[in-house]
N, C-alpha and C positions, 0 to 999 in steps of 0.2 A: 434496317432490317430485323426480322420477324426470329426470335429465339427457335431452335428447332422442338423445343418443349410448347410454345404456343402456336406452332405450325401443323404442329402433329396433334395438339387437341383440335384444332379450327378443322383440320380433314376428318378426326373419327366422329365430329358434331356434324358436319354435314352425313357423315355414312348415315349417321342416329337421326335424321331430321324423320319428325313424325314418329319416333319413340319417345314417349315421353314420361316414361314409366321406368326407369330403370337405376342399377345400383351404381355409384360412383367408381369411377376408372380412377384406379390406382397409377400415379408416373414416378419413373425415378427421378427426383427433380437433381440430382448429385449426377447420374449418367449423361442429363439433359445436358447439364453444365460443361462436364467433360467434352463433350460431344461439339458441344457450341465452341468451346478452345482450339477444336482444331479446323485447319486448313484441306479441308475434305469438302468434296461431291454434298450438297446440300440432302440430295434423297437418298446418302449413305447415311448418314445423319438419322434422320428420320427413319429408313427402313431397321438400323441398329436400335432405336428406340423402338419403334412398334413392335419388333419380335421380343423385348424384354418387357415392353408395356402386355402385350398379349397372353407372355408365361406365364406374369405375376399376377394375371389376373384370371385364369384358368387356377392357377396354385390358389387364389383363395376362396374358389368357390366352396370347396368342403370345407373348410376352417372355419368361414362366416357363413356357411349357411344361408348361400346367395342363391338366388333363383335359377331356375332354368335355361331363362333368357341368358341371364349371364354367362353361360357357356356360349351361348350364339354371338353374343360380344364380343367375346373373346375370341373366335372365330373369324366373325371381323375383321376384329383387328389385326390379326395373322395372316389374312387375306390381303390386308395393304398392305403388310411386311410386302409381300411376293409380288405387286403390285409395283412397290416402290423398286424391287429387283428386278423387275423387268424391264421397269423403263430405265435403268442404268445401264440392262443388255451386257451385262459382265461375268457371265459363266463361271469362272473360277471363285469370285466374290460368292455367287450363291451357293456353289458347291462348298466352299468351305464355313460357311452359316448355314446348310443345311445338315454337314457334318458336325459340327456343333450344336447344332437343334437335338439332333438325335443323342448326343452326348451327353448333352444336361437333361434330356429325359432319361436314360439310363440313370444317371450318377441321381435324380431326384427321386426315383423309384427303390433304388439301394438307401438312402437317407431314408424316405418312408418304413422300409420293412427292417430299418435297421441291420443292414447284411456289412455295413463298414466299419473298419477299427477307427479308433480316435482321432489318428494321424490322417487317416483316407478320408474322414469327415471334414476335417481343417482342407485337406487340398479340393475336396468335392465343392465344398463351398467358397473357394476361392479361385475355384475354375467358373462356377455356374456365375459370378458375379463380375467375373472380369472377360470372357472369352469373346463376349459378342462386340463390347468395343473394342478389344486387342486386335482380333478378326479386320472389324473394319476400318480401324486406324491405320494400321501395320498394312493393311492391305491398298490404299490409299496413298499411304505418306510412310515407304517404308523406314525410312529414318529417323523418326521421332520416339524419343524416351517416352515409354510407358507407364515406369515406375510411382512417377506420383499420381498421375491417373490410376491405378489397379489400387492404390496404397487409399485415396479418397472412397472410393466403390466400397473396399472393405469396414470405411470406416463407417460409412454413411450403413451398410448392412448390418453392421454391429450398433448404431442408434435405433434400426427400423429393421427388426427381426422379419425375413422373408419368410412368407406364410408355409413354403414348401419343408421349414423346421419345425411344425407345429408338435408333431409329436417328443421334442425335446423340452426335457424340463428346463425353468429359466436356469438352473445351477449348472447344467449342460452347455447350454448357451453362453452363460458368461464365461465359461472355460475355453470353449471353444474362440469364439474373438477376443478374449482376453490375449490367446497364445497370438492368432490371428495378427492382433492390434501390434502383437510384440517383437514383429517382425518388422512393423513400419518403421520407414527409416525418419 
């Protein structure tokens, strides 16, 4: 059985067939690993990784001066998320993910404008980095323990600073992630 990451890459590559020149798409390998360890619907795993990939791709556009075509690719991946959620046909899951997408965008805006306190920044990063898999896994497997999965996602983010934190200095990021990692068991 193919991994969630390789399946999503193949699906996106098929959608991009004929587009020969585009920026690389960055996938969260740790998130894919976390999802692959779960006994949930394959399309739910794909939807979770797709929305994370779309949002990360769109975040990276301004920080790395990607082309306007990159916006279209991010939108295409987002549309793929909605196609996957439609195939799951679970309105509660779609509503929970849609609410999380809204909140993530609000938090990223607050981070961009630096309107959050230090503790609120840590909470925002923790939320942004863990909410999509938390919703996905708990919706389809409510009895699973998520602390190790969330810890591994925070660790990954501390090693691969997310583009939405581009306005923060290395010193600020180290302080934020040192404190987040100190909470990891």
